[in-house]
C-alpha positions, 0 to 999 in steps of 0.5 A, a space after each residue: 736295595 742290593 747292587 743287582 736291583 740297583 742296576 736292574 732292567 724292568 719291563 712293565 706296562 705303562 698305565 697312563 692311558 689305555 694303550 698299555 704299551 710295554 716299557 723298558 726301564 733301566 736303573 743305575 744305582 737305584 735311579 732311572 737311567 732310561 725309559 724306552 719302548 719295549 721292543 720285545 712286547 708282542 703287542 706294542 712292539 716298542 711303541 712309546 709316546 711322550 707321556 711314558 717318560 713322565 712316570 719317573 716324574 710322578 715317582 720323584 715329584 717332591 709335591 706328591 704326598 707319601 703319608 696322610 695329611 689333615 687340614 687344621 686351623 694352622 694348615 695341613 699337618 702330617 698325621 699317622 696312618 692309624 690316626 687317619 683311618 680312625 678319624 675318617 671312619 669315625 666321621 663317615 659313621 657319624 654322618 651316616 648315623 645322623 643323616 642316613 647311608 646316602 649322605 656319604 657319596 663316592 667319586 672315582 676318577 679315571 686313574 682308578 681303572 688303571 690301578 689293579 689294587 683300586 679295582 680289586 679292593 676299592 669295591 670292598 670298601 665302598 660296599 661297606 658304605 651301603 650308599 646309593 650316592 655313587 659317581 665316577 668319571 664314567 659319566 664324563 667319558 664313556 657312559 653312552 658306549 657302555 650303555 649301548 653295549 648293555 642294551 644291545 649285547 647284555 653287558 656294559 663291557 661287551 664292546 665291539 672293537 674295530 679289528 684294525 690290523 685286518 680291516 680294509 675300510 675304517 671310519 672314525 667319528 669324533 676320535 683322535 687316536 693318533 694323539 689319544 693312543 685309542 680309547 675303549 680300544 686298546 691298540 698300542 702303536 695305533 698310528 702305525 696300525 692306522 697307516 697300515 690300513 692305507 699301505 695295504 690298499 684300504 681306506 681311512 676316513 675321519 669325520 670330525 669338526 676339526 682336521 685332527 692329527 688322525 685326519 692328517 694321515 687319513 684318505 679323507 676328512 669330512 667336516 661335521 657340525 658338532 653334535 650332528 653325528 646322529 643325523 649323518 648316521 641316520 642318513 648313512 643307514 638310510 642309504 644302506 636300506 634304500 640301496 639294498 646294501 644291508 646284510 647281517 652276515 654271520 649274526 643274522 640268525 640271532 639278531 632282532 629288530 632289523 625291520 624296526 631300524 629300516 623304518 626308523 631311518 626311512 625319513 632321513 635321506 642325505 639331502 634332508 640332513 645336509 644342512 644340519 650336518 654340513 656333510 654333502 649328500 654325494 660325499 655321504 652316499 659315496 662313503 656308504 657305498 665304498 664301506 659296503 663294497 669293501 671286503 672288510 670294514 669297521 666304524 668307530 666313534 669315541 669321545 667326540 660322539 660320546 660326550 654330546 647331547 645325542 651321545 647314546 643315539 650316536 653310539 647306538 647307530 654306529 653299532 647298528 651300522 656295523 651290524 647291518 652292513 655285515 661287519 660284526 663278529 667277523 675278521 676285519 670288522 668289529 669284534 670282541 676281545 677274549 681276555 685272560 682275566 674274564 671281567 664279563 660275567 652274567 648279571 645275577 643281581 636282578 637289576 637292569 644296570 640302567 635306571 634302577 634308581 634315579 637321582 634325588 633332585 633332577 631324577 636322572 637315571 643311574 648306570 651300573 650303580 652310579 649317577 651322572 656326575 653332572 648332578 653331584 653339585 646339586 645333590 650336595 647343595 640341595 637340602 632335604 632327605 638324602 642330601 650329600 654331606 660327606 664325600 670320598 674321592 679316589 684318584 679324581 679331580 672332578 673340579 677340573 674334569 666335570 661340567 660347570 667346575 666352578 659350581 662343584 668347587 663351591 659345593 665341595 666347600 660346603 661339605 661336612 666332611 671329605 676324604 680323598 685317596 690321592 697322591 696330590 693336593 690338587 683343585 679337588 682334594 684341597 677341599 678334603 679334611 684328610 688325604 690318604 696317598 697310595 702308591 704310584 705306578 712304579 711302586 706297585 704291581 699291575 695287570 690291566 683288567 679293563 684294557 685287556 678286555 678292550 684290546 684289539 689283539 688278545 694278550 696278557 702281561 703282569 708288571 712287577 714294581 720297579 721300586 720298593 715302597 717306603 715303610 710309611 707308605 701304603 698301597 691301595 689294597 692296604 688303604 681300602 681293606 683297612 677302611 672297610 674293616 674299620 667301617 664294619 669293625 668285624 668280618 666285613 668281606 661277605 661275598 668277597 670271601 667271608 672267612 678271610 681276615 683283613 691281615 690275610 687279604 692284605 698279605 695275599 694282595 692282588 697277586 693271589 686274585 690274579 693267579 686264581 682268575 688266570 687259572 680259571 680263564 680261557 687260556 689256562 688249558 691252551 697256554 698253561 696261563 698263570 701268574 708264574 708264567 706271566 712273571 717268567 715272560 715279563 714282556 707279555 704273552 701274545 694270545 692272538 687276534 680276536 676271534 668270532 665268538 657270537 652268540 656264545 658271548 652274548 649276555 642278553 636273556 635270550 642270547 639275541 642282539 637287540 638292534 632296536 633297544 626301547 630306550 634308544 628308539 624312544 629317544 629317536 622318536 623324541 629327536 624326530 619331534 624336535 626336528 619336525 618342530 624345527 627346534 634344533 638349534 646349533 647356536 643362539 644369537 648370544 652364543 654363536 659358536 660351538 665348543 669342542 675339546 681336544 687332546 695333546 700327546 704330552 698331556 692326559 686329562 689333568 694328570 701330567 701337568 706337574 711334570 716339567 718335561 710334559 708342560 715345558 715349551 710352547 703354551 698348549 692351552 689355547 683356543 683354536 678358531 677358524 680365521 673367518 670367525 677370528 676376523 669377524 671378531 677382530 681377533 688375531 693370533 696371540 690375542 687374549 679372548 673372553 669365551 663365555 657360556 651360559 654358566 661361566 667365562 674364561 680368558 684364553 689366548 687365541 690361535 687362528 687355524 683352518 683346521 677348524 670348521 667355521 663356527 667351532 672353537 676348540 679348547 683342550 681339557 684338563 687344564 686350569 691349575 689356578 685355584 689357591 690352596 693346591 700344592 702343584 708347583 709346576 702345574 701352577 706355572 703352566 696353569 692354563 684355563 679350565 674349559 669345564 668352567 664353560 661346560 653346562 651341567 644341564 647340557 647332557 646326553 638325552 638318554 644316559 645323563 652323560 656330560 655333553 662336553 662337546 657342542 656347548 654353545 659359547 661366544 668369544 670376544 677380544 679381551 680389551 684388557 690384555 694382549 698375549 705376548 
């Protein structure tokens, strides 16, 4: 590194969450001097959250791996990349030769979508495995929302986004963007954007079982029982039709199914669902009337509604509500982004994208070629043809992030072979035979393919590496192309460009692909957009607000919006039967509380707990309960409690808070670094507990099979053996 590089200022996009805020990173003598928000970034405008400064901690972390390691009888030992590649592909080939292609499974963690190389080159390797046993964090996160977009608009990434900067009335179901920075909605500086709604005379309403940080800045907060959002939305739609407030607006000519929706919601007046939702009928009616009277309005739901028993139905009805009130594809309503690198293309595979195959044991449907991860453990432990015997994980920690974590932890221990592409020896990768560590954010280039396609304001930004990788380190591009080449032992690229050799592809890397696709994109002619121009504009380029784009952007076969997809209508009819039979029970006598999750601004799933600056200070892995629930169980602030569910139990300190709805308990997601055999020195000292010991692998979204992490029935009692100091 020359002196200029050693004291250079870099402008990059943070890749720790979906907001992709611009960062200014200053170096002094080759070390990070400061990380600040980039005031010249046209989209984030200097916004930064506490997580961004942890990028340097990940890069400098003495616990992170930089070269491959192999599990031996004498513990973990460093090996060469050549040996690692050879042994990994030898074992994968052996298992597939003996037990079939599907005996090797793949799990992709959430960080994959934040990694350009992993997105571009990972699929090339995974295709060489030719396995149907594929899983990812999608089915513990956003599967219902993507499925609804697939069924209604023809593509799983054609997701309507709230036009926050122009909306006059915004309803949020089960989301806390003030803390999460937004999800499936790239909106850097989202707190500023939400406050601006009120400042311009608009209304912000939050519907949530907890009075969240977002609810604290809203005009109104409505408590709702976990998992009952579907009934509130049915009642909201009932009000729309009963009071003749419906209007398809600009999408009326190419939308079908309006009368079906009107008939479906007929039996759900607000008075009927009030006892189920705990939302007063008058409050619900006023909410709908005010929404429909606003000049512009948008309704948004996220993690809290996606990860529940009726996640698909709820996300469907949110989208329907936006459409039938005339708030789709109009400024201030919900709209579609127009990314510079187009990731939304027509499906030419002949597959539906949903329920093309079903899992071996429980017969759950796949989505975009992946099965629900809640089935992974049983597919490993259940003997018979197609049993999973080997696993490839990439940037994932499913032991902490998927339901019934103890069950999956035990299942992984029984695999014949496992390889993990990861920078840490964590709760999941400790089961691997070989770990292959890729580069970190500050050592690689980045262009956000997925999140530019979900941005509430169009833009483009290319981040160049802050630090040069060491000679013994390998990028995701190098790892995936090498593994793919060795699995095929020949010219394996096929449709990706059959004439290219592995060495050429590795040399060209992601920059060649990005440049090519930008030149083919919608802004090449208007903005002369290519990679060179992005490099000349390191702060990023503003490509303007979202614009109406329908019906041109629709990818349904007949270019119409499907208001009433068969899959959703059929499940709603089943819901009606359960309601009529009075079979809906929020809790049971044994498990009389409902569990919901929550986020913290200094945490991001399980990613950042090995950064001391992120975990220092007061303990944050705490159970929040309403004071009356605590009193009835003889619990006080600081008491250790035992929380139990059908599948497991944890011990956790309690905090009494009136921000909680009575009957509901909140525990944060992603903690629990207590298992032996990991190499996470800081995280172990601030371990917390794994809430997914409580979540149930048989409690799923009824349509998609997505994990229902919210609304899980639990009990809580005082731990008589200890009291938290």
